[in-house]
C-alpha positions as CSV (number, residue, x, y, z in Angstrom):
1,X,-237.5,-96.1,-26.8
2,X,-240.4,-97.7,-29.5
3,X,-243.4,-98.9,-28.7
4,X,-242.1,-102.7,-29.3
5,X,-239.0,-101.6,-26.7
6,X,-241.6,-100.5,-24.3
7,X,-243.6,-103.3,-24.5
8,X,-240.4,-105.7,-23.9
9,X,-239.8,-103.9,-20.9
10,X,-243.2,-104.2,-19.3
11,X,-243.0,-108.0,-19.9
12,X,-239.3,-108.0,-18.2
13,X,-241.1,-106.1,-15.2
14,X,-244.3,-108.5,-15.4
15,X,-241.7,-111.5,-15.1
16,X,-240.1,-109.9,-12.2
17,X,-243.0,-109.3,-10.5
18,X,-244.5,-112.8,-10.6
19,X,-241.5,-114.4,-9.4
20,X,-241.4,-111.7,-6.3
21,X,-244.8,-113.0,-6.0
22,X,-243.9,-116.7,-5.6
23,X,-244.4,-118.2,-8.9
24,X,-240.9,-120.3,-8.9
25,X,-241.4,-122.5,-12.2
26,X,-241.7,-121.5,-15.9
27,X,-245.1,-122.9,-16.4
28,X,-246.1,-121.2,-13.3
29,X,-244.8,-117.6,-14.6
30,X,-246.7,-118.4,-17.7
31,X,-249.9,-119.2,-16.7
32,X,-249.9,-116.2,-14.3
33,X,-248.9,-113.6,-17.0
34,X,-250.7,-115.3,-20.2
35,X,-247.6,-115.1,-21.9
36,X,-246.5,-117.9,-24.5
37,X,-243.3,-120.2,-23.0
38,X,-240.9,-118.8,-25.6
39,X,-241.6,-115.5,-24.8
40,X,-241.3,-115.9,-20.9
41,X,-238.3,-117.9,-21.3
42,X,-236.3,-115.6,-23.4
43,X,-236.5,-113.2,-21.1
44,X,-235.5,-115.1,-18.5
45,X,-232.6,-116.1,-20.1
46,X,-231.6,-112.3,-20.3
47,X,-233.0,-111.4,-16.3
48,X,-230.5,-114.4,-15.4
49,X,-227.4,-113.2,-17.3
50,X,-228.0,-109.7,-15.5
51,X,-228.1,-111.3,-12.0
52,X,-232.3,-109.8,-11.6
53,X,-233.1,-113.5,-11.6
54,X,-231.1,-116.7,-10.1
55,X,-232.7,-120.4,-10.4
56,X,-231.8,-122.3,-7.4
57,X,-231.7,-126.1,-7.3
58,X,-235.3,-127.5,-5.3
59,X,-236.7,-124.1,-5.2
60,X,-236.9,-122.7,-8.6
61,X,-236.4,-118.9,-9.8
62,X,-235.8,-116.2,-7.1
63,X,-234.8,-113.2,-7.4
64,X,-231.3,-112.5,-7.9
65,X,-228.6,-110.8,-6.5
66,X,-228.9,-107.7,-8.8
67,X,-232.6,-107.1,-7.3
68,X,-230.9,-107.5,-3.7
69,X,-228.3,-104.6,-4.6
70,X,-231.0,-102.7,-6.2
71,X,-233.5,-102.9,-3.0
72,X,-230.3,-102.0,-0.8
73,X,-229.8,-99.0,-2.8
74,X,-232.9,-97.6,-2.7
75,X,-233.6,-97.4,0.7
76,X,-230.2,-95.5,1.0
77,X,-231.9,-92.9,-1.5
78,X,-234.8,-92.9,0.9
79,X,-233.6,-91.0,4.1
80,X,-237.1,-91.2,5.5
81,X,-236.8,-94.9,6.6
82,X,-233.4,-94.3,8.6
83,X,-234.3,-90.7,10.1
84,X,-237.8,-92.4,11.2
85,X,-236.6,-95.6,12.6
86,X,-235.6,-94.6,16.5
87,X,-238.9,-92.7,16.4
88,X,-240.5,-95.8,15.5
89,X,-238.6,-97.8,18.0
90,X,-239.4,-95.4,21.1
91,X,-243.4,-95.5,20.0
92,X,-243.3,-99.2,19.8
93,X,-241.7,-99.6,23.1
94,X,-244.2,-96.8,24.6
95,X,-247.4,-98.4,23.1
96,X,-246.2,-102.2,23.4
97,X,-248.2,-102.3,19.8
98,X,-247.3,-102.6,16.3
99,X,-246.1,-99.8,14.6
100,X,-246.1,-99.2,10.9
101,X,-244.3,-96.4,8.6
102,X,-245.9,-96.2,5.2
103,X,-245.8,-94.2,2.3
104,X,-248.3,-94.1,-0.9
105,X,-247.6,-96.0,-4.0
106,X,-250.2,-95.0,-6.7
107,X,-253.6,-96.5,-5.1
108,X,-251.8,-98.5,-2.2
109,X,-249.8,-98.0,0.4
110,X,-246.3,-99.3,0.7
111,X,-245.1,-100.6,3.8
112,X,-241.7,-99.0,4.3
113,X,-241.3,-99.8,7.9
114,X,-242.4,-102.2,10.9
115,X,-241.4,-102.2,14.8
116,X,-243.4,-105.7,15.9
117,X,-245.0,-105.3,19.3
118,X,-244.4,-107.0,22.5
119,X,-248.0,-108.2,23.3
120,X,-249.2,-111.8,22.5
121,X,-250.1,-110.5,19.1
122,X,-248.4,-110.2,15.7
123,X,-249.8,-108.4,12.6
124,X,-249.4,-110.5,9.4
125,X,-248.4,-107.1,7.6
126,X,-244.4,-106.9,6.1
127,X,-242.2,-104.7,4.9
128,X,-242.6,-104.1,1.4
129,X,-246.3,-105.2,1.3
130,X,-248.4,-103.3,-0.6
131,X,-252.5,-103.0,0.6
132,X,-255.0,-100.7,-1.0
133,X,-254.9,-97.2,0.6
134,X,-258.6,-97.0,1.7
135,X,-258.8,-100.5,3.4
136,X,-256.0,-99.5,6.2
137,X,-255.4,-96.7,8.8
138,X,-252.1,-96.0,7.1
139,X,-253.7,-95.7,3.8
140,X,-256.5,-93.7,4.8
141,X,-254.0,-91.1,6.4
142,X,-252.5,-90.8,3.3
143,X,-255.5,-89.9,1.5
144,X,-257.2,-87.1,4.0
145,X,-255.6,-84.3,1.4
146,X,-257.3,-85.8,-1.6
147,X,-260.4,-84.6,-2.7
148,X,-263.4,-85.7,-1.7
149,X,-264.2,-87.5,-5.3
150,X,-261.0,-89.4,-5.0
151,X,-262.1,-90.7,-1.4
152,X,-265.2,-91.9,-3.2
153,X,-263.5,-93.6,-5.6
154,X,-261.3,-95.7,-3.5
155,X,-263.8,-96.5,-1.2
156,X,-265.9,-97.6,-3.7
157,X,-263.0,-99.9,-5.8
158,X,-261.6,-101.0,-2.7
159,X,-263.5,-101.8,0.4
160,X,-266.7,-103.1,1.1
161,X,-267.1,-100.7,3.3
162,X,-270.6,-98.4,3.6
163,X,-269.4,-95.6,1.6
164,X,-271.5,-92.7,3.4
165,X,-270.7,-93.7,6.8
166,X,-266.7,-94.1,5.4
167,X,-267.1,-90.7,3.7
168,X,-268.2,-89.1,6.8
169,X,-265.5,-90.9,9.0
170,X,-263.1,-89.0,6.3
171,X,-264.5,-85.8,7.0
172,X,-263.5,-85.9,10.2
173,X,-260.5,-87.3,9.9
174,X,-259.4,-84.8,7.8
175,X,-260.7,-82.0,9.9
176,X,-258.7,-83.5,12.9
177,X,-255.5,-85.0,10.6
178,X,-255.8,-88.3,11.8
179,X,-257.5,-91.9,11.0
180,X,-258.4,-94.9,12.5
181,X,-258.8,-98.6,10.7
182,X,-261.6,-99.9,13.5
183,X,-261.6,-103.7,11.8
184,X,-261.9,-102.4,8.2
185,X,-259.6,-104.8,6.7
186,X,-259.2,-107.6,9.3
187,X,-261.3,-108.7,11.8
188,X,-260.4,-107.1,15.5
189,X,-257.2,-105.5,14.3
190,X,-257.3,-101.6,15.0
191,X,-255.4,-98.9,14.6
192,X,-254.4,-95.0,14.9
193,X,-252.8,-93.3,12.1
194,X,-251.5,-89.9,11.6
195,X,-249.6,-88.3,8.6
196,X,-246.1,-87.0,8.6
197,X,-246.1,-83.4,6.7
198,X,-243.1,-81.9,5.2
199,X,-242.4,-78.1,5.5
200,X,-245.0,-77.6,2.6
201,X,-247.5,-79.0,4.7
202,X,-247.7,-82.0,2.2
203,X,-248.1,-85.6,3.3
204,X,-245.2,-87.6,2.3
205,X,-246.1,-90.8,4.9
206,X,-247.6,-91.9,7.7
207,X,-247.3,-93.5,11.1
208,X,-249.8,-96.1,12.6
209,X,-249.9,-98.1,16.3
210,X,-251.8,-101.5,15.7
211,X,-253.3,-103.8,17.8
212,X,-256.1,-105.9,18.5
213,X,-259.5,-104.6,19.7
214,X,-258.7,-106.2,23.1
215,X,-255.8,-103.6,23.9
216,X,-257.8,-100.7,21.4
217,X,-260.8,-99.5,23.4
218,X,-262.6,-96.5,21.9
219,X,-260.9,-94.1,25.2
220,X,-257.5,-95.6,24.1
221,X,-257.7,-94.8,20.6
222,X,-258.4,-91.3,20.8
223,X,-255.4,-90.6,23.8
224,X,-252.9,-92.3,21.3
225,X,-253.7,-89.4,18.7
226,X,-251.6,-86.7,20.2
227,X,-249.2,-89.4,21.3
228,X,-248.5,-90.2,17.3
229,X,-248.8,-86.9,16.2
230,X,-246.1,-85.9,18.3
231,X,-243.8,-88.7,17.2
232,X,-245.0,-87.3,13.4
233,X,-243.7,-84.2,14.6
234,X,-240.4,-84.9,15.5
235,X,-239.8,-86.9,12.4
236,X,-240.8,-84.0,9.9
237,X,-238.6,-81.8,12.0
238,X,-235.6,-84.1,11.2
239,X,-236.4,-84.0,7.5
240,X,-236.9,-80.8,7.1
């Protein structure tokens, strides 16, 4: 594909991402992407014709039925979520807390699944959210096998946390194959995360149990490491 073709494709994806982020009007998309109105309008016409985008009266531009179909197909092509689902539910029932399943997406964690907890607190996370790796417990679990220079880069660029403190914590996490979120991203929110490894011992995903500090004292967090590790092993065995 020519350079011009690549640029056109990149702009079309940018428009789709802008709509997915909640920009519903032509002007909003143009301002968000800093693109000319004529360019965005032309792209939108093609996306609407192909059913990737549709216009809803009173709401504006939303993702179209083609995108929904592709999303369903993508989930079907990713067996990890379906294999893990019953184990995530069982773990959520056992702990009463919110359980997340995440995978690495470049320098971000992508929430593949979430089972809400049964306590009177709800986590703001949603399936499909992307958050910086170093800012979450699941993300840190996905970072465990990375070189130390990568830890430092991500901690420095993605958080306001003390780098030396976090590097020391990451060394302990990597040694014992787990990670904690000690209110690193949200005040009062804590989690314990453990990686899921394939038969080659490569990290392919991670599971976390998340709640507020009231339900996550240090002693319980230590106890949860073994519990979550057991569930990660069960999922890994099913994948292999």
